[in-house]
TITORFI-557576 format. One line per 2 residues: number of its first residue (from 1); their letters; for each residue x, y, z of C-alpha. Coordinates in pm, whole numbers. Layout:
N
NUM) a) X/Y/Z  ...
//
This chain:
448
1) mk) 9439/17117/9865  9309/16909/10151
3) kq) 9165/16654/9910  9495/16633/9719
5) hn) 9681/16593/10048  9451/16308/10154
7) na) 9492/16141/9816  9867/16173/9836
9) rl) 9866/16026/10186  9644/15737/10069
11) ic) 9874/15669/9775  10174/15666/10009
13) ql) 9998/15424/10246  9899/15190/9963
15) sa) 10250/15204/9819  10399/15123/10157
17) aa) 10158/14829/10201  10236/14701/9852
19) al) 10607/14729/9920  10568/14527/10239
21) vl) 10371/14256/10055  10624/14239/9772
23) sa) 10908/14231/10022  10742/13948/10218
25) na) 10679/13753/9898  11037/13803/9785
27) ma) 11166/13682/10120  10933/13382/10116
29) ad) 11056/13288/9769  11427/13298/9854
31) af) 11626/12976/9850  11644/12814/10196
33) sa) 11375/13045/10329  11173/12873/10603
35) ds) 10853/13015/10451  10917/12890/10097
37) kw) 10763/12556/10005  11076/12478/9799
39) mt) 11432/12457/9930  11564/12623/9612
41) gd) 11301/12898/9633  11103/13053/9351
43) wg) 11402/13104/9119  11348/13479/9112
45) ge) 10979/13432/9035  11040/13205/8735
47) rt) 10900/12900/8909  10567/13069/8980
49) kl) 10555/13192/8619  10601/12834/8496
51) ie) 10321/12709/8723  10092/12982/8593
53) qg) 10176/12862/8242  10092/12501/8339
55) id) 10438/12361/8417  10498/12252/8777
57) ik) 10850/12111/8824  10873/11872/9120
59) ad) 11188/11757/9296  11201/11583/9633
61) yv) 11410/11365/9859  11330/11103/10124
63) ge) 11604/10962/10343  11564/10703/10619
65) mg) 11802/10575/10883  11748/10266/11095
67) an) 11951/10113/11380  11883/9792/11572
69) lh) 11897/9891/11937  11792/9556/12081
71) gg) 11686/9208/11973  11613/9086/11623
73) yn) 11771/8795/11438  12123/8940/11458
75) dd) 12176/9168/11756  12511/9303/11637
77) kt) 12441/9675/11650  12461/9866/11324
79) gr) 12294/10146/11133  12159/10150/10777
81) ys) 12055/10427/10540  11820/10424/10240
83) dq) 11696/10709/10027  11500/10813/9722
85) fg) 11541/11108/9488  11244/11217/9280
87) lg) 11230/11446/8979  10923/11515/8770
89) va) 10687/11762/8610  10309/11801/8637
91) ld) 10150/11962/8331  9820/12150/8305
93) lq) 9748/12092/7935  9454/12331/7941
95) kl) 9690/12618/8020  9965/12491/7791
97) wg) 9776/12383/7481  9410/12461/7544
99) wd) 9311/12100/7608  9016/12142/7843
101) nt) 9029/11955/8175  9345/11762/8086
103) qa) 9657/11699/8294  9975/11495/8250
105) ki) 10269/11391/8465  10617/11250/8422
107) ql) 10810/11131/8729  11153/10970/8771
109) tn) 11280/10809/9092  11615/10677/9207
111) rn) 11652/10459/9517  11970/10357/9698
113) gq) 12092/10216/10028  12042/9920/10260
115) ni) 11764/9805/10492  11812/9720/10860
117) sn) 11524/9469/10840  11683/9233/10588
119) dr) 11952/9069/10800  11941/9230/11145
121) ig) 11571/9231/11234  11446/8934/11032
123) dp) 11581/8585/10972  11708/8599/10610
125) ra) 11552/8256/10551  11207/8404/10615
127) gt) 11253/8779/10593  11019/9024/10761
129) ls) 10659/9083/10661  10696/9460/10692
131) ss) 11005/9683/10678  11150/9931/10926
133) me) 11268/10146/10632  10979/10181/10389
135) vy) 11174/10375/10123  11401/10075/10057
137) gr) 11329/9844/9765  11283/9784/9391
139) gh) 11651/9813/9302  11926/10074/9302
141) mv) 11848/10243/8972  11654/10520/8803
143) rl) 11293/10432/8723  11017/10590/8519
145) tq) 10751/10593/8790  10478/10804/8628
147) fw) 10405/10877/8262  10036/10948/8220
149) iq) 9765/11175/8086  9433/11243/8262
151) hq) 9109/11396/8132  8776/11495/8290
153) mf) 8452/11508/8090  8074/11536/8129
155) dn) 8099/11827/8374  8384/11648/8553
157) kl) 8163/11349/8632  8394/11110/8445
159) dv) 8771/11105/8497  9001/10888/8283
161) kl) 9374/10835/8342  9592/10647/8091
163) gy) 9962/10567/8069  10220/10413/8302
165) fg) 10163/10424/8680  10098/10196/8978
167) eg) 9777/10079/9144  9860/10248/9474
169) ed) 9839/10597/9320  9461/10572/9299
171) fn) 9348/10252/9476  9395/10166/9845
173) tf) 9585/10494/9875  9725/10612/10206
175) pc) 9974/10882/10323  10333/10798/10411
177) df) 10404/10991/10731  10548/10692/10920
179) qn) 10875/10508/10854  10756/10151/10910
181) ls) 10610/10009/10590  10300/9870/10760
183) fc) 10179/10231/10817  10286/10377/10485
185) gs) 10119/10385/10145  9900/10129/9969
187) qv) 9906/9818/10185  9776/9568/9928
189) gn) 10097/9604/9728  10306/9523/10035
191) yv) 10165/9169/10056  10046/9078/9704
193) nt) 10325/8999/9458  10120/9091/9149
195) wy) 10035/9444/9273  10335/9676/9234
197) nw) 10363/9984/9453  10568/10297/9394
199) pv) 10819/10338/9231  10727/10069/8972
201) aq) 10510/10181/8681  10290/9957/8466
203) aa) 10081/10014/8155  9744/10107/8303
205) ir) 9408/10274/8272  9190/10408/8553
207) vk) 8830/10525/8511  8657/10719/8790
209) yn) 8295/10832/8808  8186/11099/9056
211) it) 7845/10989/9183  7805/11284/9421
213) pe) 8051/11549/9544  8131/11316/9836
215) ly) 8119/10976/9664  8293/10821/9363
217) aq) 8353/10477/9218  8654/10369/9012
219) ig) 8792/10072/8822  9135/10010/8676
221) ay) 9332/9765/8462  9709/9725/8520
223) nq) 9951/9517/8316  10123/9265/8546
225) np) 10478/9227/8417  10744/9087/8656
227) sq) 11023/9178/8411  10971/9544/8503
229) le) 11118/9461/8846  11448/9349/8693
231) hg) 11756/9568/8718  11794/9779/8405
233) ng) 11425/9767/8316  11327/10090/8490
235) fk) 11227/10245/8157  11078/9936/7995
237) ls) 10756/10024/7810  10709/9711/7599
239) gs) 10464/9437/7692  10714/9150/7669
241) gt) 10706/8941/7985  10341/9018/8061
243) kg) 10175/8757/8286  9824/8900/8317
245) tv) 9614/9195/8432  9531/9327/8779
247) ip) 9180/9473/8801  9094/9677/9114
249) ve) 8756/9836/9187  8689/10080/9469
251) lv) 8420/10296/9626  8544/10613/9801
253) ws) 8335/10828/10035  8465/11161/10168
255) pk) 8210/11297/10420  8233/11576/10674
257) vn) 8174/11447/11028  8109/11733/11269
259) nl) 8244/11953/10988  8574/11762/10995
261) pg) 8708/11578/10687  8715/11202/10649
263) ey) 8777/10944/10378  8651/10586/10365
265) rv) 8753/10332/10102  8633/9979/10028
267) gy) 8783/9787/9738  8835/9454/9568
269) yk) 9101/9328/9329  9142/9035/9095
271) sa) 9476/8941/8945  9452/8735/8627
273) ad) 9820/8640/8642  9906/8278/8725
275) aa) 9983/8225/9094  10138/7923/9267
277) dv) 9958/7751/9551  10137/7790/9885
279) re) 10088/7424/9981  9915/7192/9730
281) di) 10071/7020/9428  9908/6973/9087
283) ng) 9709/6677/9225  9585/6855/9537
285) nd) 9830/6680/9771  10104/6835/9986
287) aa) 10378/6940/9746  10640/6932/10021
289) tt) 10571/6560/10069  10517/6446/9710
291) ga) 10789/6656/9548  10553/6738/9262
293) ay) 10521/7090/9125  10305/7329/9318
295) rt) 9958/7377/9177  9907/7687/8958
297) hs) 9596/7902/8995  9479/8120/8708
299) sk) 9399/8414/8937  9402/8551/9289
301) tg) 9169/8792/9466  9139/9007/9777
303) yw) 8975/9312/9927  9051/9606/10155
305) fv) 8913/9875/10383  9070/10214/10460
307) aq) 8932/10477/10698  9072/10822/10780
309) qq) 8892/11076/10997  8983/11399/11173
311) lt) 8833/11382/11521  8912/11718/11678
313) th) 9043/12066/11611  9294/12252/11825
315) ng) 9144/12567/11975  8920/12598/11672
317) da) 9206/12562/11421  9099/12291/11173
319) sr) 9457/12248/11046  9545/12110/11390
321) gl) 9392/11831/11596  9361/11456/11638
323) ni) 9326/11225/11338  9260/10851/11334
325) aa) 9321/10603/11053  9273/10230/11007
327) na) 9364/9982/10734  9268/9622/10670
329) tf) 9343/9388/10379  9236/9028/10316
331) hd) 9397/8800/10059  9365/8473/9874
333) kd) 9441/8183/10111  9543/7949/9829
335) tn) 9818/8168/9686  9918/8445/9927
337) vv) 10172/8426/10212  10001/8702/10415
339) dn) 9629/8628/10427  9522/8931/10635
341) yq) 9658/9256/10778  9515/9525/11009
343) si) 9651/9853/11146  9540/10158/11341
345) ml) 9713/10496/11368  9663/10815/11568
347) vy) 9824/11141/11454  9796/11475/11634
349) kg) 9879/11770/11411  9999/12088/11580
351) pf) 10031/11956/11937  10209/12266/12067
353) da) 10127/12631/12009  10498/12703/11967
355) rp) 10518/12428/11700  10180/12447/11519
357) kd) 10295/12256/11210  10461/11964/11391
359) dv) 10285/11631/11440  10311/11328/11665
361) gi) 10202/10980/11557  10158/10633/11699
363) ga) 10060/10316/11515  10010/9942/11565
365) ar) 9983/9676/11293  9918/9302/11277
367) lh) 10031/9087/10981  9912/8726/10973
369) vn) 10075/8446/10775  9853/8197/10596
371) sd) 9828/7877/10803  9898/7672/10488
373) vr) 10237/7844/10459  10325/7732/10810
375) kn) 10204/7377/10740  10408/7366/10420
377) ae) 10722/7467/10614  10656/7196/10874
379) ll) 10631/6935/10597  10946/7062/10427
381) ne) 11138/7031/10754  10999/6682/10811
383) eg) 11093/6567/10460  11440/6721/10486
385) gf) 11508/6581/10831  11544/6926/10985
387) td) 11442/6937/11349  11638/7231/11488
389) ys) 11586/7600/11409  11964/7655/11400
391) qa) 12011/7415/11107  12091/7599/10781
393) gy) 11828/7415/10578  11550/7460/10833
395) sp) 11239/7643/10708  11131/7887/10983
397) lr) 10771/7849/11096  10575/8172/11057
399) st) 10257/8296/11220  10199/8664/11307
401) ey) 10420/8973/11305  10332/9288/11500
403) ny) 10473/9633/11425  10453/9944/11643
405) ei) 10584/10294/11581  10584/10624/11766
407) ny) 10726/10932/11595  10748/11308/11611
409) gf) 10756/11515/11293  10955/11837/11327
411) hv) 10829/12081/11063  11169/12249/11036
413) tn) 11068/12459/10734  10790/12444/10476
415) wl) 11024/12232/10264  11184/12011/10531
417) tv) 11037/11768/10784  11255/11557/11013
419) rp) 11081/11263/11182  11268/11067/11453
421) nl) 11090/10748/11552  11105/10433/11761
423) qy) 10975/10102/11627  10906/9775/11803
425) va) 10879/9460/11591  10732/9156/11768
427) hp) 10801/8815/11609  10983/8954/11303
429) gg) 10869/8770/10991  10609/8598/11207
431) vd) 10887/8375/11344  10854/8316/11719
433) kv) 11218/8203/11738  11340/8552/11645
435) dn) 11371/8795/11935  11145/9099/11940
437) al) 11336/9400/11808  11365/9767/11900
439) va) 11460/9993/11610  11555/10361/11617
441) gl) 11469/10547/11299  11494/10888/11139
443) ki) 11300/10999/10832  11389/11312/10634
445) qs) 11147/11456/10378  11246/11753/10165
447) tf) 11108/11934/9862  11351/12110/9632
//
């Protein structure tokens, strides 16, 4: 009897524990639950079932607000809003169809809104080199952003990805936890007009080889097709309009330093698309003076460095602590407006015990304009008889733009982060005549 009583008590205890676990899971999976990783919840468990079957439906939203508080080209105060909706599905084809070590993804994006940088911060004749609202750009329309299949072979040593996607997904990659573009995503694509960042997709192949668990090398080939930027061509899959191929190569090292994760990237790209010289004509003289067509180069090249390293933990919690990151890119002086860029960022994750999932970040970036671009503008002004910056036909002289941002990311729920920020843009567009600008921003990131 005593043994039966003990067994009964044990069964009751286990049942009670199981009930608590199931109850907690049910609560975590509810729509709008702070503990759910999706705003719409687990759809009564159906979403988890789909993932277990190899179907992971992804829906997200990014919204950004920017207001010019002081300075800039036009100091009339206003606010702007830009956003992006994303909808896609990641497929585990091994679970779905038995294709070993094979994945696929389809992703659609839709961007809308206006950018505070275009006419308030920067002189429209020169623009800005970065953007205070990184989510803005590439047209107000729906785009096919990802449409690819990926396979690993030879004990996962070799990884091949084929389909439609952008260079920045795999090369020169970087997180996007800031609002200013100079601290967000693949930086090469921000300054090289033949390298298209998200949300533009191109016909592409990427081959990666894992040398060691911490080190891999990769090479890619991306169709360079400017017609894919045109409005209405968000789903264009044909090769008409192709100008050449962009070939990036990269070495990526992911060591543990004092048992803390890091990632270090060094890469090089060559674009085989024709590129116009920024100064010389077809005879090697100054095109602004001769009036002849600018010289065409058959290619352009550049290289980059990216470093990310966690420096500390917070009271032994490795999910919290100080992280440092740095970026640098260098570009072809004959054909590129920006010839070099550098940035450094510090992010502290979990700064307060009461807010362990929040983060605070600060960043500084320098963007330098090719000296030949400035010389070309001086010659254009001289030939046109423009001597005053206020004249409509004057070509602004550009040198170096500096961007700074400080932000705080409120981890409101597991599916919502709200990130207010302040940005300071010195010499917007690299134009000394434009007043330094102070921008207030707000970034909203949500997963549905």
